[in-house]
C-alpha positions as CSV (number, residue, x, y, z in Angstrom):
1,M,-12.8,21.4,-35.0
2,K,-11.4,19.5,-38.0
3,E,-7.7,19.7,-37.0
4,S,-5.9,16.4,-37.2
5,F,-3.4,15.0,-34.7
6,D,-0.9,15.0,-37.6
7,E,-0.7,18.8,-37.3
8,W,0.9,18.5,-33.9
9,P,4.6,18.1,-33.2
10,A,6.1,14.7,-34.1
11,T,7.7,14.4,-30.6
12,L,4.1,14.2,-29.2
13,L,2.8,11.9,-31.9
14,D,5.6,9.5,-31.4
15,Y,5.0,9.1,-27.7
16,R,1.9,6.9,-28.0
17,R,2.5,4.4,-25.3
18,G,1.0,6.5,-22.6
19,Y,-2.0,7.8,-24.5
20,R,-5.5,8.3,-23.0
21,V,-8.5,9.7,-24.6
22,L,-11.5,11.6,-23.2
23,V,-14.6,12.7,-25.2
24,A,-17.4,15.0,-23.8
25,L,-20.7,15.6,-25.5
26,N,-23.8,17.6,-24.5
27,E,-27.4,16.3,-24.4
28,Q,-27.8,16.8,-28.1
29,R,-24.6,14.8,-28.7
30,K,-22.8,17.9,-29.8
31,L,-19.0,17.6,-29.3
32,L,-17.9,19.8,-26.5
33,A,-14.4,18.6,-25.9
34,A,-12.1,15.8,-26.9
35,C,-8.6,15.2,-25.7
36,W,-6.1,12.6,-26.6
37,F,-3.6,12.8,-23.7
38,V,0.0,12.0,-24.2
39,R,2.9,12.2,-21.7
40,H,6.1,14.0,-22.8
41,N,8.9,15.3,-20.6
42,N,6.8,14.6,-17.5
43,H,3.9,16.7,-18.7
44,L,0.4,15.7,-19.9
45,Y,-0.7,17.3,-23.2
46,C,-4.0,17.5,-25.0
47,P,-2.7,17.8,-28.5
48,A,-5.9,17.6,-30.5
49,F,-9.0,19.2,-29.2
50,A,-10.2,21.5,-26.5
51,T,-13.1,24.0,-26.7
52,R,-10.7,27.0,-26.9
53,R,-7.8,27.0,-29.2
54,E,-5.3,28.4,-26.6
55,F,-5.7,25.2,-24.6
56,R,-4.8,22.9,-27.4
57,G,-1.4,21.4,-27.1
58,Q,-0.8,22.7,-23.6
59,G,-0.5,21.0,-20.3
60,I,-3.7,20.4,-18.3
61,G,-3.9,23.6,-16.3
62,E,-6.4,25.4,-14.0
63,A,-8.0,27.3,-16.9
64,M,-8.8,24.2,-18.8
65,M,-10.1,22.5,-15.7
66,T,-12.3,25.5,-15.0
67,E,-13.8,25.4,-18.5
68,L,-14.5,21.6,-18.4
69,K,-16.1,21.9,-15.0
70,A,-18.4,24.7,-16.3
71,I,-19.3,22.4,-19.2
72,A,-20.3,19.6,-16.8
73,D,-22.2,21.9,-14.5
74,G,-24.3,23.3,-17.4
75,G,-26.3,20.1,-18.1
76,R,-26.1,16.4,-18.7
77,V,-22.8,15.4,-20.3
78,L,-22.0,12.1,-22.0
79,I,-18.5,10.8,-21.6
80,A,-16.5,8.2,-23.4
81,A,-13.3,7.6,-21.4
82,E,-10.4,5.4,-22.6
83,L,-8.6,3.4,-19.9
84,G,-6.3,5.6,-17.8
85,S,-8.4,8.7,-17.9
86,V,-10.8,7.7,-15.1
87,A,-9.3,9.9,-12.4
88,L,-9.2,12.9,-14.7
89,W,-12.9,12.9,-15.8
90,Q,-14.0,12.1,-12.2
91,R,-12.2,15.2,-11.0
92,W,-13.9,17.2,-13.7
93,G,-17.3,16.2,-12.4
94,F,-18.8,14.6,-15.6
95,C,-21.8,12.5,-14.6
96,R,-25.1,11.0,-15.5
97,C,-25.9,7.5,-16.7
98,R,-26.6,7.0,-20.4
99,D,-27.2,3.8,-22.4
100,G,-24.6,3.0,-25.0
101,R,-21.3,1.5,-25.7
102,E,-18.1,3.6,-25.4
103,D,-16.5,2.1,-28.6
104,E,-19.8,2.7,-30.5
105,E,-19.8,6.4,-29.4
106,A,-16.2,6.7,-30.3
107,W,-16.7,5.5,-33.8
108,A,-19.8,7.8,-34.2
109,L,-17.7,10.7,-33.1
110,D,-14.9,9.8,-35.4
111,A,-17.4,9.8,-38.4
112,A,-18.9,13.1,-37.4
113,Y,-16.0,15.1,-36.2
114,G,-12.8,13.2,-37.2
115,V,-11.8,13.1,-33.5
116,F,-9.6,10.0,-33.8
117,T,-6.7,9.5,-36.1
118,R,-5.3,6.3,-37.5
119,A,-3.0,5.8,-34.5
120,S,-5.6,6.2,-31.8
121,T,-8.4,4.3,-33.5
122,R,-6.0,1.4,-34.1
123,L,-5.2,1.3,-30.4
124,M,-8.9,1.4,-29.4
125,R,-10.3,-1.0,-32.0
126,G,-10.9,-4.4,-30.4
127,K,-9.0,-3.4,-27.2
128,T,-11.6,-1.5,-25.1
129,R,-15.2,-2.4,-24.5
130,A,-17.2,-0.6,-21.9
131,E,-20.5,1.0,-21.1
132,V,-20.6,4.8,-21.1
133,A,-18.7,6.0,-18.1
134,Y,-20.5,7.8,-15.3
135,R,-20.0,8.8,-11.8
136,D,-23.1,8.2,-9.7
137,R,-22.7,4.6,-8.7
138,C,-24.3,2.8,-11.6
139,W,-21.3,1.4,-13.4
140,D,-21.5,-1.8,-15.4
141,Q,-18.2,-2.0,-17.3
142,Y,-15.7,-4.3,-18.8
143,Y,-12.3,-3.3,-20.0
144,S,-10.4,-6.2,-21.5
145,G,-7.4,-7.0,-23.6
146,W,-5.6,-3.7,-23.4
147,E,-1.8,-3.8,-23.8
148,G,1.3,-1.8,-24.0
149,D,3.2,0.6,-21.7
150,F,1.1,3.1,-19.7
151,Y,3.0,5.9,-18.0
152,F,1.3,7.6,-15.0
153,G,4.3,9.6,-13.7
154,N,3.5,11.2,-10.3
155,S,-0.1,10.2,-10.5
156,S,-2.0,7.0,-9.6
157,L,-4.6,5.0,-11.5
158,L,-7.5,5.8,-9.3
159,I,-10.8,4.0,-9.4
160,T,-13.3,5.2,-6.9
161,G,-17.0,4.6,-6.1
162,V,-17.2,1.8,-8.7
163,H,-19.3,-1.4,-8.7
164,Q,-19.2,-4.4,-11.1
165,L,-16.1,-3.5,-13.0
166,S,-13.6,-5.8,-14.8
167,L,-10.2,-4.3,-15.7
168,L,-8.2,-7.1,-17.4
169,G,-5.0,-6.6,-19.3
170,S,-3.4,-8.9,-21.8
171,G,-1.0,-10.3,-19.2
172,P,1.8,-8.9,-17.0
173,L,4.4,-9.2,-19.8
174,R,2.2,-7.3,-22.3
175,S,0.2,-4.8,-20.2
176,R,2.6,-2.7,-18.1
177,L,1.7,0.2,-15.8
178,W,4.5,2.5,-14.8
179,F,4.4,4.8,-11.8
180,E,6.9,7.0,-10.0
181,P,7.7,5.6,-6.5
182,G,4.9,6.3,-4.1
183,H,2.1,5.9,-6.7
184,G,0.3,3.0,-8.1
185,V,-3.2,1.4,-8.6
186,Q,-5.8,2.7,-6.1
187,L,-9.3,1.2,-5.7
188,V,-11.3,3.3,-3.3
189,S,-14.9,2.7,-2.0
190,S,-15.4,0.1,-4.7
191,H,-17.1,-3.3,-4.7
192,N,-17.2,-6.5,-6.7
193,I,-14.4,-5.7,-9.1
194,S,-12.0,-8.0,-11.0
195,V,-8.6,-6.7,-11.9
196,G,-5.5,-8.4,-13.4
197,G,-3.4,-9.3,-16.3
198,F,-0.9,-6.5,-15.9
199,S,2.3,-5.5,-14.1
200,V,3.2,-2.5,-11.9
201,D,6.7,-1.1,-12.0
202,C,8.8,2.1,-11.5
203,P,11.1,3.6,-14.1
204,Q,13.3,4.8,-11.2
205,A,14.3,2.4,-8.4
206,P,13.0,3.7,-5.1
207,F,16.2,2.9,-3.2
208,A,20.0,3.3,-3.4
209,Q,22.1,0.4,-4.4
210,G,25.9,0.0,-4.5
211,R,29.1,-1.8,-3.5
212,V,30.6,-1.4,0.0
213,V,34.2,0.0,-0.1
214,G,34.7,0.6,3.6
215,A,33.0,0.5,7.0
216,S,33.7,1.5,10.6
217,A,31.9,-0.3,13.4
218,R,33.3,2.2,16.0
219,E,32.3,5.4,14.1
220,L,29.2,3.8,12.6
221,W,29.6,4.6,9.0
222,I,29.6,2.7,5.7
223,D,31.2,3.9,2.5
224,F,29.8,2.7,-0.8
225,E,29.9,3.3,-4.6
226,L,26.5,4.0,-6.0
227,E,25.5,2.0,-9.0
228,E,24.2,3.8,-12.0
229,G,20.5,4.1,-12.3
230,F,19.7,4.2,-8.6
231,A,18.4,6.9,-6.3
232,R,21.0,9.3,-4.9
233,P,20.6,9.5,-1.1
234,T,21.6,13.2,-0.8
235,E,19.4,14.3,-3.7
236,S,16.4,12.1,-4.0
237,G,13.1,13.3,-2.3
238,L,12.5,9.6,-1.4
239,F,15.1,9.9,1.4
240,S,14.3,13.4,2.6
241,A,10.6,12.4,2.9
242,S,11.3,9.2,4.9
243,D,12.4,8.6,8.5
244,E,12.8,4.9,8.1
245,I,15.7,3.9,5.8
246,K,16.9,0.3,6.0
247,A,20.5,-0.6,5.3
248,I,20.6,-4.2,4.0
249,F,23.7,-6.0,3.0
250,W,24.0,-8.6,0.1
251,H,26.4,-11.2,-1.1
252,S,27.9,-10.0,-4.3
253,K,27.9,-13.4,-6.1
254,T,24.5,-14.8,-5.0
255,R,22.8,-11.4,-4.9
256,K,21.0,-12.6,-1.8
257,M,20.7,-11.0,1.6
258,R,23.6,-11.7,4.1
259,R,22.1,-14.1,6.6
260,T,24.1,-13.1,9.6
261,Q,23.0,-9.4,9.7
262,T,20.4,-8.3,12.2
263,M,17.2,-6.6,11.3
264,F,16.6,-2.9,11.9
265,A,19.9,-1.2,11.1
266,P,18.5,2.1,9.8
267,A,20.6,4.7,8.1
268,T,20.1,8.3,9.4
269,R,22.2,10.6,7.3
270,F,24.3,10.6,4.1
271,A,27.1,12.5,2.5
272,R,29.0,12.6,-0.7
273,T,32.6,11.3,-0.4
274,R,34.3,11.3,-3.7
275,G,33.4,11.8,-7.3
276,S,29.8,11.5,-8.4
277,T,29.2,8.0,-7.1
278,G,30.9,7.9,-3.7
279,Y,28.7,8.1,-0.6
280,R,28.9,7.6,3.2
281,A,25.9,6.4,5.3
282,W,25.8,6.7,9.1
283,L,23.9,4.3,11.4
284,P,22.4,5.8,14.6
285,H,23.4,3.7,17.6
286,H,25.3,0.5,16.7
287,M,26.3,-1.6,13.7
288,P,25.0,-5.1,14.3
289,F,26.6,-6.4,11.1
290,V,29.9,-5.2,9.7
291,P,30.0,-5.7,5.9
292,S,33.0,-6.7,4.0
293,D,34.5,-4.7,1.2
294,G,32.8,-5.8,-2.0
295,D,29.5,-6.6,-0.4
296,L,26.4,-5.0,-2.0
297,I,24.2,-2.6,0.0
298,T,20.7,-1.3,-0.5
299,L,19.3,1.7,1.4
300,S,15.6,1.6,1.1
301,P,13.3,4.3,2.5
302,R,9.7,3.5,3.5
303,L,8.2,6.6,1.9
304,W,6.5,9.1,4.2
305,S,7.4,7.1,7.3
306,K,7.7,9.1,10.6
307,P,10.1,8.8,13.6
308,T,7.1,8.4,15.9
309,A,4.8,5.4,16.0
310,Y,1.9,7.7,15.1
311,P,1.0,8.8,12.6
312,S,2.3,6.0,10.4
313,F,1.6,7.2,6.9
314,Y,0.6,4.2,4.9
315,K,0.1,3.9,1.2
316,G,0.4,1.0,-1.2
317,S,1.5,0.5,-4.7
318,F,-1.6,-1.6,-5.0
319,L,-4.2,0.0,-2.6
320,L,-7.7,-1.2,-1.7
321,L,-9.3,1.4,0.6
322,N,-12.8,1.0,2.1
323,S,-13.7,-1.6,-0.5
324,S,-15.0,-5.1,-0.6
325,K,-14.8,-8.2,-2.8
326,I,-12.0,-7.1,-5.1
327,T,-10.5,-10.1,-7.0
328,T,-6.9,-9.5,-8.2
329,E,-5.4,-12.2,-10.4
330,N,-2.2,-12.5,-12.5
331,V,-0.6,-9.3,-11.4
332,H,3.2,-8.8,-11.2
333,I,4.6,-6.0,-9.0
334,H,8.3,-5.2,-9.4
335,C,8.7,-2.0,-7.4
336,S,7.3,-0.3,-4.3
337,A,8.5,2.5,-2.1
338,T,5.5,1.9,0.2
339,M,3.5,-1.1,1.2
340,T,3.3,-3.3,-1.8
341,I,-0.3,-4.5,-1.5
342,L,-2.3,-2.6,1.1
343,E,-5.9,-3.1,2.1
344,M,-7.6,-1.1,4.8
345,G,-11.1,-0.3,5.9
346,G,-14.4,-1.6,4.5
347,D,-15.9,-5.0,4.4
348,G,-12.8,-6.5,2.8
349,G,-13.1,-10.1,1.7
350,H,-10.5,-9.5,-1.1
351,V,-9.0,-12.3,-3.1
352,Y,-5.4,-12.3,-4.5
353,R,-4.6,-15.2,-6.9
354,R,-1.4,-15.7,-8.8
355,V,0.1,-12.4,-7.6
356,S,3.8,-12.0,-7.9
357,V,6.1,-9.5,-6.0
358,R,9.5,-10.2,-7.4
359,R,12.6,-8.7,-9.0
360,K,12.3,-8.5,-12.8
361,T,14.6,-11.0,-14.5
362,R,14.9,-9.1,-17.7
363,P,14.5,-5.4,-16.7
364,P,14.8,-2.5,-19.0
365,Y,16.8,-0.8,-16.2
366,P,19.9,-1.8,-14.1
367,H,19.3,-5.1,-12.2
368,R,17.7,-4.4,-8.8
369,L,18.2,-6.3,-5.6
370,L,14.9,-5.4,-3.9
371,A,11.4,-6.0,-5.2
372,S,9.8,-3.8,-2.5
373,N,10.9,-1.5,0.3
374,S,8.1,-2.7,2.7
375,D,5.5,-5.4,3.4
376,G,4.3,-7.7,0.7
377,L,0.6,-7.9,1.8
378,H,-0.5,-5.5,4.6
379,S,-4.1,-5.7,5.8
380,F,-5.7,-3.9,8.6
381,S,-9.1,-2.9,9.9
382,V,-11.2,-4.8,7.4
383,R,-14.3,-6.7,8.3
384,S,-13.3,-9.9,6.5
385,G,-9.6,-10.9,6.0
386,P,-7.9,-11.5,2.7
387,K,-7.4,-14.7,0.7
388,L,-3.9,-14.9,-0.8
389,V,-3.4,-18.1,-2.9
390,D,-0.9,-19.5,-5.5
391,S,1.3,-16.4,-5.3
392,F,5.0,-15.7,-5.1
393,F,6.8,-13.0,-3.0
394,E,10.6,-12.4,-2.9
395,F,13.2,-9.9,-1.8
396,L,11.2,-7.7,0.5
397,A,12.7,-5.2,3.0
398,D,9.9,-6.0,5.5
399,D,7.3,-8.7,6.3
400,F,5.8,-11.0,3.7
401,V,2.4,-10.7,5.3
402,N,1.0,-8.4,8.0
403,M,-2.7,-8.6,9.2
404,H,-4.1,-6.8,12.2
405,N,-6.6,-4.4,13.6
406,R,-6.1,-0.9,15.2
407,V,-7.2,0.0,18.7
408,W,-8.1,3.3,20.3
409,P,-6.8,4.4,23.8
410,L,-9.5,5.0,26.3
411,V,-9.4,8.7,27.5
412,T,-12.2,8.9,30.0
413,V,-15.5,7.4,31.1
414,R,-18.7,9.3,31.7
415,G,-22.4,8.7,32.5
416,G,-21.7,5.7,34.7
417,G,-20.1,3.8,31.9
418,A,-22.6,4.8,29.2
419,Q,-20.2,7.1,27.5
420,L,-16.6,6.4,26.5
421,L,-14.2,9.0,25.1
422,A,-11.7,7.2,22.9
423,L,-8.8,8.6,20.8
424,D,-8.0,7.6,17.3
425,P,-4.4,8.7,17.4
426,S,-3.9,9.3,13.7
427,S,-5.6,12.1,11.9
428,G,-4.9,10.6,8.5
429,L,-2.8,8.5,6.3
430,G,-1.6,11.4,4.2
431,A,-0.5,11.1,0.6
432,G,-3.7,12.6,-0.7
433,L,-6.1,10.2,0.9
434,D,-8.4,11.5,3.6
435,V,-8.7,8.3,5.7
436,V,-7.7,7.2,9.1
437,H,-6.1,4.0,10.4
438,T,-9.3,2.8,12.0
439,P,-12.9,3.5,10.9
440,E,-13.5,6.8,9.1
441,S,-16.7,6.9,11.1
442,V,-18.1,4.7,13.8
443,W,-21.5,3.3,13.0
444,P,-24.4,2.3,15.4
445,G,-24.3,-1.4,16.2
446,S,-20.6,-1.7,16.1
447,K,-19.3,-4.2,18.6
448,I,-16.5,-3.0,20.8
449,T,-14.4,-4.6,23.5
450,V,-12.4,-2.8,26.1
451,Y,-9.0,-4.4,27.2
452,D,-6.4,-3.6,29.8
453,F,-3.4,-2.2,28.1
454,K,-0.9,-4.2,30.2
455,T,-2.5,-7.6,30.6
456,R,-4.9,-7.5,27.7
457,K,-7.5,-8.8,30.0
458,Q,-11.0,-8.2,28.6
459,L,-12.8,-5.6,30.7
460,G,-16.2,-5.5,29.0
461,E,-18.1,-5.7,25.8
462,A,-20.8,-3.4,24.4
463,S,-22.4,-2.1,21.2
464,V,-22.1,1.4,19.9
465,V,-25.5,3.2,20.1
466,S,-24.2,6.5,18.6
467,A,-20.9,8.3,18.1
468,V,-19.8,11.9,17.5
469,E,-16.3,13.4,16.9
470,L,-15.4,16.1,19.4
471,N,-13.7,19.4,18.7
472,P,-10.0,19.0,18.0
473,S,-9.3,21.3,20.9
474,A,-10.4,18.5,23.2
475,V,-7.8,16.1,22.0
476,P,-5.2,15.4,24.8
477,P,-1.6,16.4,24.1
478,A,0.4,13.5,22.7
479,H,2.9,13.5,25.6
480,V,0.0,13.0,28.0
481,M,-1.2,9.9,26.1
482,V,2.3,8.5,25.9
483,A,2.8,9.1,29.7
484,G,-0.5,7.3,30.4
485,I,0.3,4.2,28.3
486,Q,3.9,4.0,29.7
487,R,2.6,4.3,33.2
488,R,0.3,1.3,32.7
489,L,2.8,-0.8,30.7
490,G,5.7,0.0,33.0
491,R,8.1,0.7,30.1
492,P,8.8,3.3,27.5
493,V,6.8,3.3,24.3
494,K,7.3,5.0,21.0
495,G,6.0,8.5,20.7
496,F,3.0,10.1,19.1
497,E,3.2,13.2,17.0
498,E,1.4,16.2,18.4
499,G,-1.8,17.3,16.8
500,T,-2.6,13.9,15.1
501,G,-5.5,12.7,17.2
502,R,-9.3,12.5,16.7
503,L,-11.4,12.3,19.8
504,F,-14.7,10.4,19.7
505,K,-17.5,10.2,22.2
506,L,-19.2,6.8,22.1
507,W,-22.6,6.1,23.6
508,V,-22.6,2.3,24.4
509,S,-24.9,-0.3,25.7
510,P,-24.7,-1.9,28.2
511,R,-22.8,0.3,30.5
512,L,-19.1,-0.6,31.0
513,K,-17.5,-0.6,34.4
514,V,-14.1,0.6,33.3
515,L,-13.8,4.0,35.1
516,E,-10.5,3.0,36.8
517,Y,-9.0,2.3,33.5
518,A,-9.4,5.8,32.0
519,R,-6.5,8.0,31.2
520,F,-4.9,5.5,28.7
521,S,-4.8,2.4,30.9
522,A,-7.1,0.6,28.6
523,F,-8.0,0.6,24.9
524,V,-11.1,0.2,22.8
525,Q,-11.1,-2.4,20.0
526,F,-13.6,-2.5,17.2
527,D,-14.2,-6.2,16.8
528,D,-16.1,-5.8,13.5
529,L,-12.8,-4.8,11.9
530,N,-10.8,-7.8,13.0
531,G,-10.0,-9.1,9.5
532,S,-11.4,-12.5,10.5
533,G,-11.2,-15.5,8.2
534,A,-8.0,-14.7,6.4
535,V,-6.5,-17.5,4.2
536,I,-2.9,-17.6,3.1
537,A,-2.5,-20.8,1.1
538,N,-0.2,-22.5,-1.5
539,N,2.2,-19.5,-1.8
540,H,6.0,-19.3,-2.0
541,F,7.7,-16.7,0.1
542,T,11.5,-16.2,-0.1
543,D,14.1,-13.7,1.1
544,S,12.6,-11.2,3.6
545,Y,14.6,-8.7,5.7
546,C,12.0,-8.9,8.4
547,N,9.4,-11.5,9.7
548,L,7.7,-14.2,7.7
549,A,4.3,-12.9,8.9
550,R,2.5,-10.9,11.6
551,I,-0.9,-12.5,12.2
552,A,-3.2,-10.6,14.6
553,T,-6.6,-11.7,13.3
554,S,-8.9,-14.4,14.4
555,N,-9.9,-17.5,12.4
556,A,-6.8,-17.3,10.2
557,L,-5.6,-20.2,8.1
558,I,-2.0,-20.4,7.0
559,E,-1.5,-23.6,5.0
560,R,0.7,-25.4,2.4
561,N,3.0,-22.4,2.0
562,V,6.8,-22.5,1.5
563,F,8.7,-19.9,3.5
564,S,12.5,-19.6,3.0
565,R,15.3,-17.3,4.0
566,G,13.4,-15.1,6.4
567,Q,14.9,-13.0,9.2
568,D,12.4,-14.1,11.8
569,G,9.5,-16.4,12.3
570,V,5.7,-15.9,12.6
571,H,4.6,-13.2,15.1
572,I,1.2,-13.5,16.7
573,R,1.1,-10.7,19.3
574,F,-0.3,-7.4,20.3
575,L,2.0,-4.4,19.7
576,P,1.1,-1.6,22.1
577,D,3.7,0.8,20.6
578,F,1.8,0.8,17.4
579,L,-1.7,0.2,18.9
580,E,-1.7,-2.8,16.6
581,G,-3.8,-5.8,17.5
582,S,-6.2,-7.5,17.8
583,A,-6.4,-8.6,21.4
584,G,-8.4,-11.7,22.3
585,L,-7.5,-13.7,19.2
586,V,-8.9,-17.2,18.5
587,N,-8.3,-20.0,16.1
588,I,-5.1,-19.3,14.2
589,T,-4.0,-22.4,12.3
590,L,-0.6,-23.1,10.6
591,R,-0.9,-26.4,8.7
592,E,1.4,-28.3,6.4
593,N,3.8,-25.4,5.7
594,V,7.5,-25.8,5.0
595,F,10.0,-23.4,6.7
596,T,13.6,-23.4,5.4
597,S,16.6,-21.3,6.6
598,I,14.6,-19.0,8.9
599,R,16.4,-16.9,11.5
600,G,15.2,-17.2,15.1
601,C,15.5,-13.7,16.4
602,G,12.8,-13.5,19.1
603,D,13.5,-10.6,21.4
604,G,17.2,-10.9,21.3
605,A,20.0,-11.3,18.7
606,C,19.4,-13.1,15.4
607,D,22.1,-15.7,16.1
608,T,20.3,-19.0,15.4
609,F,18.5,-20.7,12.6
610,C,15.2,-22.4,13.4
611,E,15.0,-26.2,13.6
612,D,11.5,-26.6,15.0
613,M,8.1,-24.9,15.2
614,A,8.9,-23.7,18.8
615,C,11.5,-21.4,17.2
616,I,9.2,-20.3,14.3
617,L,6.4,-19.5,16.9
618,Q,8.5,-18.0,19.7
619,N,6.8,-14.6,19.2
620,V,3.3,-15.5,20.4
621,D,1.6,-13.8,23.3
622,E,1.2,-16.2,26.1
623,E,-2.5,-15.5,26.7
624,I,-3.4,-16.7,23.2
625,R,-0.8,-19.4,22.7
626,A,-3.5,-22.1,23.1
627,E,-5.4,-20.6,20.2
628,V,-2.5,-21.2,17.8
629,I,-2.8,-24.6,16.1
630,D,0.3,-26.2,14.7
631,V,-0.4,-29.2,12.4
632,G,2.0,-31.0,10.0
633,N,4.5,-28.2,9.5
634,R,8.1,-29.0,8.6
635,V,11.2,-26.9,9.5
636,H,14.6,-27.2,7.8
637,R,17.7,-25.4,9.1
638,A,19.7,-25.2,5.9
639,Q,18.9,-24.5,2.3
640,G,21.7,-25.7,0.0
641,Q,24.8,-23.5,0.4
642,H,22.9,-20.3,1.1
643,L,22.6,-20.7,4.9
644,V,25.2,-18.1,5.6
645,S,25.5,-16.5,2.2
């Protein structure tokens, strides 16, 4: 066990920027395993120690996982885990709380076994301070001052089941986390955590970018030359795994979005045309904007998106799932193939302060036009809404902010209104996270309201007494659900993928007289997950390909923000195609905001620029318009020379 890191290949030793270390001891503090993980050629290696020689210097395979699990199952195991290895040791099952300091244990191990070499101890000394890591919900940790480049590849930094943790880097310019598109920072079922002082980025841009060399409005194609360092549409898995790919056109000199283009011009297929960089993209139905030769183009997939409204597979580069009171401060995000910041489920009440979603001004890669392929902050089905303050979002391919609840179609009514069968139309969010759009489970005491699908008239309120999920065989076919909703709305709606529903039986009190609204004429809303109390204040938002914001939560305050160069105003409405609410909203205040150079799309063509708040707020449901308070806001039509750039 005395081997030195120096005995291992120099190619591994030189790749120190992505190192992580894990140490395991038994009850007698005997060394069982110690690994210093490095990333090389997209593989993780454990170059120093394992309990069997044949595992040393190899990738982390099933055999090594099996042995380490056996070690953990054999008794109490003490763990010292350097930042970055959290997900690994949690998967191995190491547990039990022990008193002690990780850095103290590390130095003791170094003295006894020579575990650490000069390189690794130098990185740990003064950088990491923590209690001994454990898994059974008794964390009390503090990671501070770490810096450098940390490469996670096709993995995420996962923190799950944690309380009272501070994870603070040395600042976004000095502490840099790198992920392949579709991965990022994930905090799951965690509470009272402070994170910040780092940046999130991708070594590979999650979109194609190039220069237009031809276009045909009649035949619906665009030819472009792909810039070096960007995803190839015919080869990248980003494109094959996504059914929503937005084509956005840019002014070549200002590198800003063309203002006269209309939202939602998706690309459907691609082909190589000439050489290694020539491509053609086709649009499906029409070309609302015909680019000029020399314009720039981006083709940005929303990763794992589906052609149907459900399931909409959501993930975020910064994801807070089923958590509460997470404070995020001084974080820069420069890349996202999914939602940029996504919070869903749980008590919520998260705070985001001095968060930046922006193009990097001095990138180590070719200059990118987009900072994110999707929404900036997307929040749904949380008990308390987010607080976003003193932040800066720019160059997004979708909304700056989107906050809403999810609703369940009403299938049938039994027991004289004492039992409701309601359908959660999504069986999961995918991407390795076993969660649903709305509550993972329905708890007794939850307040529900039933609404008419067409008029959104309130039909009754009740509390959940108990709930049970029914056998999947009882789930109605997707086309039956679509037909029922369309019949009530009197218009087509987007489809639902077969086999993606979960049927719940809810016992409620008091009884609800809603029998005539069964078979998808009404929906059940969980009012506890309304995201009430959101605050969006003192932020600067600029250059969005979509709306400024979608606000579908009650008691929301939007104040003292600057919004510029957006493709549409603020939407406050229920979206039946996506079962996206909430209904019955109250008290939404927009106060002392400044709106400049905002397109006024409404339900028609984007052929105007807003000059007043009536234009900014033209997408508000009539039944809640009186609940939208407009105080002291200013609207300017032009912004310098960039109005039509």
